[in-house]
C-alpha positions as a Markdown table, in Angstrom:
| # | Residue | x | y | z |
|---|---|---|---|---|
| 1 | Met | -11.2 | 33.5 | -19.1 |
| 2 | Phe | -9.6 | 30.1 | -19.6 |
| 3 | Glu | -6.1 | 31.5 | -19.1 |
| 4 | Gly | -7.1 | 33.1 | -15.8 |
| 5 | Ile | -8.7 | 29.9 | -14.5 |
| 6 | Gly | -5.8 | 27.8 | -15.6 |
| 7 | Ser | -3.3 | 30.0 | -13.8 |
| 8 | Leu | -4.8 | 29.2 | -10.5 |
| 9 | Leu | -3.5 | 25.6 | -10.7 |
| 10 | Pro | 0.0 | 24.7 | -9.3 |
| 11 | Arg | 3.0 | 26.0 | -11.3 |
| 12 | Ser | 4.7 | 22.6 | -11.3 |
| 13 | Phe | 1.6 | 21.0 | -12.9 |
| 14 | Leu | 1.4 | 23.7 | -15.5 |
| 15 | Asp | 5.1 | 23.3 | -16.4 |
| 16 | Trp | 4.6 | 19.6 | -16.9 |
| 17 | Val | 1.6 | 20.2 | -19.1 |
| 18 | Ser | 3.7 | 22.7 | -21.1 |
| 19 | Arg | 6.4 | 20.1 | -21.7 |
| 20 | Glu | 3.8 | 17.5 | -22.8 |
| 21 | Leu | 2.2 | 20.0 | -25.2 |
| 22 | Thr | 5.7 | 20.7 | -26.7 |
| 23 | Phe | 6.5 | 17.0 | -27.0 |
| 24 | Ala | 3.1 | 16.5 | -28.7 |
| 25 | Gly | 3.8 | 19.2 | -31.2 |
| 26 | Leu | 0.8 | 21.3 | -30.1 |
| 27 | Lys | 1.2 | 25.1 | -29.8 |
| 28 | Tyr | -1.4 | 25.7 | -27.1 |
| 29 | Asp | -1.0 | 28.0 | -24.2 |
| 30 | Lys | -0.7 | 25.9 | -21.0 |
| 31 | Glu | -3.0 | 28.0 | -18.8 |
| 32 | Ser | -5.7 | 28.3 | -21.5 |
| 33 | Phe | -5.6 | 24.6 | -22.2 |
| 34 | Val | -5.8 | 23.5 | -18.6 |
| 35 | Gly | -8.5 | 26.2 | -17.9 |
| 36 | Phe | -10.7 | 24.9 | -20.8 |
| 37 | Ile | -10.3 | 21.3 | -19.6 |
| 38 | Leu | -11.2 | 22.3 | -16.0 |
| 39 | Ile | -14.4 | 24.1 | -17.1 |
| 40 | Leu | -15.4 | 21.2 | -19.4 |
| 41 | Ser | -14.9 | 18.7 | -16.6 |
| 42 | Ile | -17.2 | 20.7 | -14.3 |
| 43 | Leu | -19.9 | 21.0 | -16.9 |
| 44 | Leu | -19.8 | 17.3 | -17.8 |
| 45 | Ala | -19.7 | 16.3 | -14.2 |
| 46 | Ile | -22.8 | 18.3 | -13.5 |
| 47 | Ile | -24.6 | 16.6 | -16.4 |
| 48 | Ala | -23.5 | 13.2 | -15.1 |
| 49 | Gly | -24.7 | 14.0 | -11.6 |
| 50 | Phe | -28.0 | 15.3 | -12.9 |
| 51 | Ile | -28.6 | 12.1 | -15.0 |
| 52 | Ser | -27.7 | 9.9 | -12.1 |
| 53 | Tyr | -30.1 | 11.7 | -9.8 |
| 54 | Glu | -33.1 | 12.5 | -12.1 |
| 55 | Ile | -33.0 | 9.6 | -14.6 |
| 56 | Ile | -31.3 | 6.7 | -12.8 |
| 57 | Lys | -32.9 | 7.8 | -9.5 |
| 58 | Leu | -29.8 | 7.4 | -7.3 |
| 59 | Val | -29.9 | 9.0 | -3.8 |
| 60 | Pro | -28.2 | 12.4 | -3.5 |
| 61 | Leu | -25.1 | 10.9 | -1.8 |
| 62 | Tyr | -24.5 | 8.5 | -4.7 |
| 63 | Ser | -25.2 | 11.2 | -7.3 |
| 64 | Leu | -22.6 | 13.4 | -5.5 |
| 65 | Ala | -20.1 | 10.5 | -5.8 |
| 66 | Val | -20.9 | 10.2 | -9.5 |
| 67 | Phe | -20.3 | 14.0 | -9.9 |
| 68 | Phe | -16.8 | 13.9 | -8.3 |
| 69 | Thr | -15.8 | 10.7 | -10.2 |
| 70 | Ser | -16.9 | 12.1 | -13.5 |
| 71 | Phe | -15.0 | 15.4 | -12.8 |
| 72 | Ile | -11.8 | 13.5 | -12.0 |
| 73 | Ile | -12.0 | 11.2 | -15.1 |
| 74 | Val | -12.9 | 14.0 | -17.5 |
| 75 | Phe | -10.1 | 16.2 | -16.2 |
| 76 | Ile | -7.4 | 13.6 | -16.2 |
| 77 | Val | -8.2 | 11.7 | -19.5 |
| 78 | Pro | -7.6 | 14.7 | -21.9 |
| 79 | Ile | -4.3 | 15.6 | -20.2 |
| 80 | Leu | -3.1 | 12.0 | -20.3 |
| 81 | Trp | -4.3 | 11.8 | -24.0 |
| 82 | Ile | -1.9 | 14.7 | -24.8 |
| 83 | Ser | 0.8 | 12.9 | -23.0 |
| 84 | Asn | 0.1 | 9.7 | -25.0 |
| 85 | Ile | 0.3 | 11.8 | -28.2 |
| 86 | Ala | 3.8 | 12.9 | -27.1 |
| 87 | Asp | 4.7 | 9.3 | -26.4 |
| 88 | Ser | 3.4 | 8.1 | -29.8 |
| 89 | Arg | 5.5 | 10.8 | -31.6 |
| 90 | Gly | 8.5 | 9.5 | -29.6 |
| 91 | Lys | 7.8 | 5.9 | -30.5 |
| 92 | Lys | 7.4 | 6.8 | -34.1 |
| 93 | Val | 10.8 | 8.6 | -34.1 |
| 94 | Glu | 12.4 | 5.6 | -32.4 |
| 95 | Ser | 11.0 | 3.3 | -35.2 |
| 96 | Ile | 12.5 | 5.4 | -38.0 |
| 97 | Leu | 15.6 | 6.5 | -36.2 |
| 98 | Pro | 17.8 | 3.6 | -37.5 |
| 99 | Asp | 17.0 | 4.6 | -41.1 |
| 100 | Ala | 17.6 | 8.3 | -40.4 |
| 101 | Leu | 21.0 | 7.5 | -38.9 |
| 102 | Gln | 22.0 | 5.3 | -41.8 |
| 103 | Leu | 21.0 | 8.0 | -44.3 |
| 104 | Ile | 23.0 | 10.7 | -42.5 |
| 105 | Ser | 26.0 | 8.3 | -42.4 |
| 106 | Ser | 25.7 | 7.7 | -46.1 |
| 107 | Asn | 25.6 | 11.4 | -46.9 |
| 108 | Ile | 28.7 | 12.0 | -44.7 |
| 109 | Lys | 30.5 | 9.2 | -46.6 |
| 110 | Ala | 29.5 | 10.8 | -49.9 |
| 111 | Gly | 31.4 | 13.9 | -48.9 |
| 112 | Gln | 28.8 | 16.2 | -47.5 |
| 113 | Thr | 29.5 | 18.2 | -44.3 |
| 114 | Thr | 27.8 | 17.1 | -41.2 |
| 115 | Glu | 25.3 | 20.0 | -41.0 |
| 116 | Arg | 24.5 | 19.6 | -44.7 |
| 117 | Ser | 24.0 | 15.8 | -44.2 |
| 118 | Leu | 21.5 | 16.5 | -41.4 |
| 119 | Phe | 19.5 | 18.9 | -43.6 |
| 120 | Ile | 19.3 | 16.8 | -46.7 |
| 121 | Ser | 18.5 | 13.7 | -44.6 |
| 122 | Ala | 15.3 | 15.4 | -43.2 |
| 123 | Arg | 12.9 | 13.4 | -45.3 |
| 124 | Lys | 9.2 | 14.1 | -45.0 |
| 125 | Glu | 8.5 | 10.5 | -43.9 |
| 126 | Phe | 10.6 | 11.0 | -40.8 |
| 127 | Gly | 7.8 | 13.2 | -39.3 |
| 128 | Ala | 8.9 | 15.0 | -36.2 |
| 129 | Leu | 12.5 | 14.0 | -36.6 |
| 130 | Ser | 12.6 | 15.7 | -40.0 |
| 131 | Asp | 11.7 | 19.1 | -38.5 |
| 132 | Ala | 14.3 | 18.5 | -35.7 |
| 133 | Leu | 17.0 | 17.7 | -38.1 |
| 134 | Lys | 16.3 | 20.8 | -40.2 |
| 135 | Glu | 16.3 | 23.0 | -37.1 |
| 136 | Thr | 19.6 | 21.4 | -36.0 |
| 137 | Ser | 21.2 | 22.0 | -39.3 |
| 138 | Lys | 20.1 | 25.7 | -39.3 |
| 139 | Arg | 21.5 | 26.2 | -35.8 |
| 140 | Val | 24.9 | 24.8 | -36.9 |
| 141 | Met | 24.9 | 27.0 | -40.0 |
| 142 | Val | 24.4 | 30.1 | -37.9 |
| 143 | Gly | 27.3 | 29.3 | -35.6 |
| 144 | Asp | 26.1 | 26.8 | -32.9 |
| 145 | Arg | 28.4 | 23.9 | -32.0 |
| 146 | Leu | 27.1 | 20.7 | -33.6 |
| 147 | Glu | 27.1 | 18.7 | -30.3 |
| 148 | Trp | 25.0 | 21.4 | -28.6 |
| 149 | Ala | 22.6 | 21.5 | -31.4 |
| 150 | Leu | 22.2 | 17.7 | -31.4 |
| 151 | Leu | 21.5 | 17.7 | -27.6 |
| 152 | Asn | 18.6 | 20.1 | -28.2 |
| 153 | Ile | 16.7 | 17.6 | -30.4 |
| 154 | Pro | 15.3 | 15.5 | -27.5 |
| 155 | Lys | 13.9 | 18.7 | -26.0 |
| 156 | Lys | 11.2 | 18.7 | -28.7 |
| 157 | Ile | 10.7 | 14.9 | -29.0 |
| 158 | Lys | 9.8 | 12.7 | -26.0 |
| 159 | Ser | 12.1 | 9.7 | -26.4 |
| 160 | Lys | 14.7 | 8.2 | -24.0 |
| 161 | Val | 16.2 | 6.3 | -27.0 |
| 162 | Leu | 16.6 | 9.5 | -29.0 |
| 163 | Glu | 18.1 | 11.3 | -26.0 |
| 164 | Arg | 20.6 | 8.6 | -25.4 |
| 165 | Thr | 21.4 | 8.4 | -29.1 |
| 166 | Met | 22.0 | 12.1 | -29.5 |
| 167 | Trp | 24.2 | 12.1 | -26.4 |
| 168 | Leu | 26.3 | 9.3 | -27.7 |
| 169 | Ile | 26.7 | 11.1 | -31.1 |
| 170 | Ala | 27.6 | 14.4 | -29.3 |
| 171 | Glu | 30.2 | 12.6 | -27.2 |
| 172 | Gly | 31.6 | 10.9 | -30.3 |
| 173 | Ile | 32.0 | 14.3 | -32.0 |
| 174 | Lys | 33.7 | 15.7 | -28.9 |
| 175 | Asn | 36.2 | 12.9 | -28.8 |
| 176 | Gly | 37.0 | 13.1 | -32.5 |
| 177 | Gly | 35.5 | 9.7 | -33.5 |
| 178 | Gln | 34.5 | 8.6 | -36.9 |
| 179 | Ile | 30.9 | 9.9 | -37.1 |
| 180 | Ser | 29.8 | 7.8 | -40.1 |
| 181 | Asn | 30.9 | 4.5 | -38.5 |
| 182 | Leu | 29.4 | 5.5 | -35.2 |
| 183 | Leu | 26.0 | 6.2 | -36.9 |
| 184 | Ile | 26.1 | 2.9 | -38.7 |
| 185 | Gln | 26.8 | 0.9 | -35.5 |
| 186 | Met | 24.0 | 2.7 | -33.6 |
| 187 | Ser | 21.6 | 2.2 | -36.5 |
| 188 | Asn | 22.2 | -1.6 | -36.4 |
| 189 | Asp | 21.8 | -1.7 | -32.6 |
| 190 | Leu | 18.5 | 0.2 | -32.7 |
| 191 | Arg | 17.2 | -2.1 | -35.4 |
| 192 | Glu | 17.9 | -5.1 | -33.2 |
| 193 | Glu | 16.2 | -3.4 | -30.2 |
| 194 | Asn | 13.1 | -2.5 | -32.3 |
| 195 | Ala | 12.8 | -6.1 | -33.6 |
| 196 | Leu | 12.9 | -7.4 | -30.0 |
| 197 | Lys | 10.2 | -5.0 | -29.0 |
| 198 | Ala | 8.0 | -6.0 | -31.9 |
| 199 | Glu | 8.4 | -9.7 | -30.9 |
| 200 | Val | 7.4 | -9.0 | -27.3 |
| 201 | Asn | 4.3 | -7.0 | -28.4 |
| 202 | Ser | 3.2 | -9.9 | -30.6 |
| 203 | Asn | 3.6 | -12.4 | -27.8 |
| 204 | Thr | 1.4 | -10.3 | -25.4 |
| 205 | Ser | -1.4 | -9.5 | -27.9 |
| 206 | Met | -3.5 | -12.4 | -26.6 |
| 207 | Tyr | -3.3 | -11.1 | -23.0 |
| 208 | Val | -4.4 | -7.6 | -24.2 |
| 209 | Met | -7.5 | -9.0 | -25.9 |
| 210 | Leu | -8.4 | -11.1 | -22.9 |
| 211 | Ile | -8.1 | -8.2 | -20.4 |
| 212 | Phe | -10.0 | -5.8 | -22.7 |
| 213 | Phe | -13.0 | -8.2 | -23.3 |
| 214 | Ser | -13.1 | -9.2 | -19.6 |
| 215 | Ala | -13.4 | -5.5 | -18.5 |
| 216 | Ala | -15.6 | -4.3 | -21.4 |
| 217 | Leu | -17.9 | -7.3 | -21.8 |
| 218 | Gly | -17.6 | -9.9 | -19.1 |
| 219 | Ala | -17.8 | -7.6 | -16.0 |
| 220 | Pro | -20.8 | -5.5 | -17.1 |
| 221 | Met | -22.8 | -8.5 | -18.2 |
| 222 | Leu | -22.3 | -10.4 | -14.9 |
| 223 | Leu | -23.0 | -7.3 | -12.9 |
| 224 | Gly | -26.0 | -6.4 | -14.9 |
| 225 | Val | -27.6 | -9.8 | -14.4 |
| 226 | Ser | -26.6 | -10.2 | -10.8 |
| 227 | Ser | -27.7 | -6.7 | -9.8 |
| 228 | Phe | -31.1 | -7.4 | -11.3 |
| 229 | Ile | -31.4 | -10.7 | -9.4 |
| 230 | Val | -30.2 | -9.2 | -6.1 |
| 231 | Gly | -32.6 | -6.2 | -6.6 |
| 232 | Val | -35.6 | -8.6 | -7.1 |
| 233 | Leu | -34.6 | -10.7 | -4.1 |
| 234 | Ser | -34.2 | -7.6 | -1.9 |
| 235 | Glu | -37.6 | -6.3 | -3.0 |
| 236 | Gln | -39.3 | -9.6 | -2.4 |
| 237 | Ser | -37.7 | -10.1 | 1.0 |
| 238 | Ala | -38.8 | -6.6 | 2.1 |
| 239 | Asn | -42.4 | -7.6 | 1.4 |
| 240 | Ile | -42.2 | -10.6 | 3.7 |
| 241 | His | -43.7 | -9.9 | 7.1 |
| 242 | Ile | -43.4 | -12.5 | 9.8 |
| 243 | Ser | -45.6 | -12.2 | 12.9 |
| 244 | Pro | -44.0 | -12.1 | 16.4 |
| 245 | Glu | -46.0 | -15.2 | 17.4 |
| 246 | Leu | -44.5 | -17.2 | 14.5 |
| 247 | Thr | -41.1 | -16.0 | 15.3 |
| 248 | Ser | -41.4 | -17.0 | 19.0 |
| 249 | Glu | -42.7 | -20.4 | 17.9 |
| 250 | Tyr | -39.7 | -21.1 | 15.7 |
| 251 | Ala | -37.3 | -19.6 | 18.2 |
| 252 | Ser | -38.6 | -22.0 | 20.9 |
| 253 | Lys | -37.9 | -25.0 | 18.5 |
| 254 | Asn | -34.5 | -23.6 | 17.4 |
| 255 | Pro | -32.5 | -21.8 | 20.1 |
| 256 | Ala | -29.9 | -20.6 | 17.6 |
| 257 | Leu | -32.7 | -18.7 | 15.8 |
| 258 | Gly | -33.6 | -17.0 | 19.0 |
| 259 | Leu | -30.1 | -15.7 | 19.4 |
| 260 | Ile | -29.5 | -14.4 | 15.9 |
| 261 | Gly | -33.1 | -13.6 | 14.9 |
| 262 | Ile | -34.5 | -13.9 | 11.4 |
| 263 | Pro | -32.2 | -12.2 | 8.9 |
| 264 | Ser | -33.5 | -9.3 | 6.9 |
| 265 | Ser | -32.1 | -7.3 | 4.0 |
| 266 | Asn | -31.9 | -3.5 | 3.9 |
| 267 | Ile | -30.1 | -3.4 | 0.6 |
| 268 | Ser | -31.9 | -1.2 | -1.9 |
| 269 | Glu | -31.7 | -1.4 | -5.7 |
| 270 | Asn | -30.1 | 2.1 | -5.8 |
| 271 | Phe | -27.2 | 0.8 | -3.7 |
| 272 | Ile | -26.8 | -2.2 | -5.9 |
| 273 | Val | -26.7 | -0.1 | -9.1 |
| 274 | Phe | -24.3 | 2.4 | -7.5 |
| 275 | Phe | -22.0 | -0.4 | -6.2 |
| 276 | Ser | -22.0 | -2.0 | -9.7 |
| 277 | Leu | -21.1 | 1.4 | -11.4 |
| 278 | Val | -18.2 | 1.9 | -8.9 |
| 279 | Asp | -17.0 | -1.6 | -9.6 |
| 280 | Leu | -17.1 | -1.0 | -13.3 |
| 281 | Val | -15.2 | 2.3 | -13.0 |
| 282 | Ile | -12.5 | 0.7 | -10.8 |
| 283 | Thr | -12.2 | -2.3 | -13.1 |
| 284 | Ser | -11.9 | -0.1 | -16.2 |
| 285 | Ile | -9.2 | 2.0 | -14.6 |
| 286 | Phe | -7.1 | -0.9 | -13.5 |
| 287 | Ala | -7.7 | -2.8 | -16.8 |
| 288 | Ala | -6.5 | 0.3 | -18.7 |
| 289 | Met | -3.4 | 0.6 | -16.6 |
| 290 | Val | -2.6 | -3.1 | -17.1 |
| 291 | Leu | -3.1 | -2.7 | -20.9 |
| 292 | Gly | -0.8 | 0.3 | -20.9 |
| 293 | Val | 1.9 | -1.6 | -19.0 |
| 294 | Ile | 1.7 | -4.6 | -21.3 |
| 295 | Asn | 1.7 | -2.5 | -24.5 |
| 296 | Ser | 4.0 | 0.4 | -23.7 |
| 297 | Gly | 5.5 | -0.3 | -20.3 |
| 298 | Ser | 3.7 | 2.7 | -18.7 |
| 299 | Glu | 0.5 | 2.9 | -16.8 |
| 300 | Lys | -0.5 | 6.2 | -18.2 |
| 301 | Ala | -0.3 | 4.8 | -21.8 |
| 302 | Gly | -3.5 | 2.9 | -20.9 |
| 303 | Ser | -5.5 | 6.1 | -20.6 |
| 304 | Lys | -6.4 | 5.8 | -24.3 |
| 305 | Tyr | -8.3 | 2.6 | -23.5 |
| 306 | Leu | -10.1 | 4.1 | -20.5 |
| 307 | Pro | -12.9 | 6.1 | -22.3 |
| 308 | Val | -13.7 | 3.1 | -24.5 |
| 309 | Leu | -13.8 | 0.7 | -21.5 |
| 310 | Leu | -15.9 | 3.1 | -19.4 |
| 311 | Ile | -18.5 | 3.8 | -22.2 |
| 312 | Val | -18.8 | 0.2 | -23.4 |
| 313 | Ser | -19.0 | -1.3 | -19.9 |
| 314 | Ile | -21.5 | 1.2 | -18.4 |
| 315 | Val | -23.7 | 1.2 | -21.5 |
| 316 | Leu | -23.6 | -2.6 | -21.6 |
| 317 | Phe | -24.4 | -2.8 | -17.9 |
| 318 | Phe | -27.7 | -0.9 | -18.3 |
| 319 | Val | -28.6 | -2.7 | -21.6 |
| 320 | Val | -28.2 | -6.1 | -19.8 |
| 321 | Arg | -30.4 | -4.8 | -16.9 |
| 322 | Ile | -33.1 | -3.7 | -19.3 |
| 323 | Leu | -33.0 | -7.0 | -21.1 |
| 324 | Ala | -33.1 | -8.9 | -17.8 |
| 325 | Lys | -36.2 | -6.9 | -16.7 |
| 326 | Thr | -37.8 | -7.5 | -20.1 |
| 327 | Phe | -37.3 | -11.2 | -20.3 |
| 328 | Leu | -37.1 | -12.2 | -16.6 |
| 329 | Gly | -39.4 | -9.6 | -15.0 |
| 330 | Gly | -42.4 | -11.8 | -15.3 |
| 331 | Phe | -40.7 | -14.7 | -13.4 |
| 332 | Ala | -39.8 | -12.3 | -10.6 |
| 333 | Leu | -43.4 | -11.3 | -9.8 |
């Protein structure tokens, strides 16, 4: 069933999901995976729309907006989560790649053949790179050319650094260069690059904390209190009735009032709550994107922060409203 539903989606999208699943090391069928996520998104969106209509008492139009928003978020987040797993595997490989290259170079200098050096350098702590090195060694042993086998490694691991490194090694082999010296030089360059990245991440950690707490704590607390106050004011202003005689009397004394009339408020508490929820969702999405750019240089990397931001901010928003009604409800009467 899931496979049939997933096959209805565009082929280009399914191919992208298949590549991300491969990079993440997950052996799921792309149609079944997407079909399951699609069904799950519809069910959770229905639950969210029901809660917003029956429990929160939003009007049908706002509940429908909650349904579509929930569907989009629930459908996108798991797929981006898979993509983030692929990125994390690639980042881990990039961090240990200098050690792996140095170990391969040492084995070559010790007299081992290149394919044998790749195999015995596949340490368990190298993770995904260990499996890739073993597979490359086996391909060379059965007759594949070494440079072609090396170029297949980035097809299983999502890393531009690894792809560039394998290409340089393959070009060095084609041109008859000293492989061991090339590996040592590349290892040193990659260590310097990783050290620079670590320094940049440490310098931006304060910005990450500030953005996270602003979106997860600051925004829902302010919106929770302000939505309660505006709701009370709107309710009280709706109960104020001014007679036409009193309006005419004040209009005769103040001509400007006669032109614009006495202002009235038609804003309901449902609209205020709905507006606050939309604001929190948008704030969480953009905050997650900014965090992803700061930490990893990619907006989609922030998707791992999005569920936490959404859950914390929305729950805190309603908690603040409940506390405001409990402690300030008596003053609003």
